[in-house]
C-alpha positions as CSV (number, residue, x, y, z in Angstrom):
1,M,-12.8,-153.2,147.9
2,I,-12.5,-153.6,144.0
3,A,-12.4,-157.1,142.6
4,K,-9.0,-158.2,141.1
5,N,-10.6,-160.7,138.7
6,M,-13.6,-160.5,136.6
7,I,-15.0,-162.0,133.4
8,I,-17.5,-160.1,131.6
9,F,-19.7,-162.0,129.1
10,G,-21.1,-160.5,125.8
11,I,-20.5,-159.7,122.4
12,K,-17.2,-157.4,121.9
13,N,-19.1,-155.0,119.4
14,C,-21.7,-154.4,121.8
15,D,-21.6,-150.9,123.2
16,K,-22.5,-152.2,126.9
17,V,-19.8,-154.2,126.9
18,R,-17.1,-152.2,125.5
19,A,-18.2,-149.3,128.1
20,A,-17.8,-152.0,130.8
21,M,-14.6,-153.2,129.9
22,K,-13.4,-149.9,129.4
23,Q,-14.7,-148.7,133.0
24,V,-13.1,-151.9,134.8
25,K,-9.8,-151.6,133.0
26,G,-9.8,-147.9,133.9
27,N,-10.3,-149.1,137.4
28,G,-7.3,-151.5,137.4
29,V,-9.2,-155.0,137.4
30,D,-7.9,-157.7,135.8
31,V,-10.9,-158.3,133.5
32,K,-11.2,-161.1,130.6
33,L,-14.1,-161.0,128.0
34,H,-15.9,-163.8,126.9
35,D,-17.3,-163.3,123.6
36,F,-20.3,-165.5,123.0
37,R,-19.5,-165.6,119.2
38,V,-16.1,-166.1,119.5
39,D,-15.6,-168.0,122.6
40,G,-19.0,-169.8,122.7
41,I,-21.6,-170.4,124.8
42,D,-23.2,-173.7,126.2
43,L,-26.1,-175.1,128.5
44,I,-23.8,-175.4,131.6
45,M,-22.8,-171.8,131.3
46,V,-26.3,-170.7,130.9
47,E,-27.6,-172.8,133.7
48,S,-24.6,-171.4,136.0
49,M,-25.8,-168.0,135.0
50,L,-29.4,-168.7,135.7
51,K,-28.3,-169.7,139.5
52,D,-27.7,-166.1,140.3
53,I,-29.9,-164.2,137.7
54,D,-33.6,-165.1,137.0
55,L,-34.5,-166.0,133.5
56,A,-36.9,-163.2,133.1
57,Q,-33.8,-161.0,134.0
58,L,-31.3,-162.4,131.7
59,L,-33.7,-162.3,128.6
60,N,-33.1,-159.3,126.5
61,K,-36.5,-158.4,125.1
62,R,-35.3,-155.5,123.4
63,S,-33.0,-157.4,121.0
64,T,-33.5,-157.5,117.3
65,T,-33.2,-161.4,117.8
66,W,-36.4,-161.3,120.2
67,K,-38.4,-159.4,118.0
68,E,-37.6,-161.6,115.0
69,L,-38.5,-164.7,117.0
70,V,-41.8,-163.1,118.0
71,K,-42.5,-161.8,114.4
72,Q,-41.8,-165.6,113.0
73,L,-44.0,-167.2,115.7
74,G,-46.7,-164.2,115.7
75,D,-47.0,-163.8,119.5
76,S,-44.4,-163.5,122.3
77,S,-46.4,-166.1,124.2
78,K,-45.4,-168.8,121.6
79,V,-41.7,-168.4,122.3
80,K,-40.5,-171.1,124.6
81,V,-38.0,-169.2,126.5
82,D,-35.5,-171.5,128.3
83,S,-31.7,-172.1,128.7
84,A,-31.6,-173.8,125.3
85,L,-33.1,-170.9,123.6
86,L,-30.5,-168.7,125.1
87,V,-27.6,-171.2,123.9
88,E,-29.2,-171.2,120.5
89,H,-29.5,-167.2,120.4
90,P,-26.7,-165.8,122.6
91,T,-27.9,-162.4,121.5
92,L,-30.9,-162.6,123.8
93,I,-28.9,-162.7,126.6
94,K,-28.6,-159.0,128.3
95,R,-25.2,-157.5,128.3
96,P,-22.9,-157.4,129.8
97,V,-23.2,-160.3,132.2
98,V,-20.4,-160.0,134.9
99,F,-18.8,-162.8,136.6
100,V,-17.1,-161.8,139.8
101,D,-16.5,-163.0,143.3
102,G,-18.2,-166.5,142.2
103,H,-21.6,-165.0,141.1
104,Y,-23.0,-163.9,138.1
105,R,-25.0,-160.4,137.6
106,I,-26.0,-158.2,134.8
107,G,-24.1,-155.1,134.6
108,L,-21.4,-153.6,136.7
């Protein structure tokens, strides 16, 4: 059964987010985009995601933001990875994060 309501979290100019939106709309799903840059993100939202997704899975170590943080600190072990870091730098969250049927997951 295809879900009828879904929220996709990410950034609207992200290729993966755009592709996910197109795919679910094409399947007749009522989907809402929550753009981190436009709609914001807070600690409560990140903590909710982390109830369903492990922090290591949610963290996007391939992002430019991650690479910059590592470069500034000189070593990835010096980056304190926690919910607050993801709120401060939402581009560190892998995209898209999908909320459907009361749970969060990465990707469709």
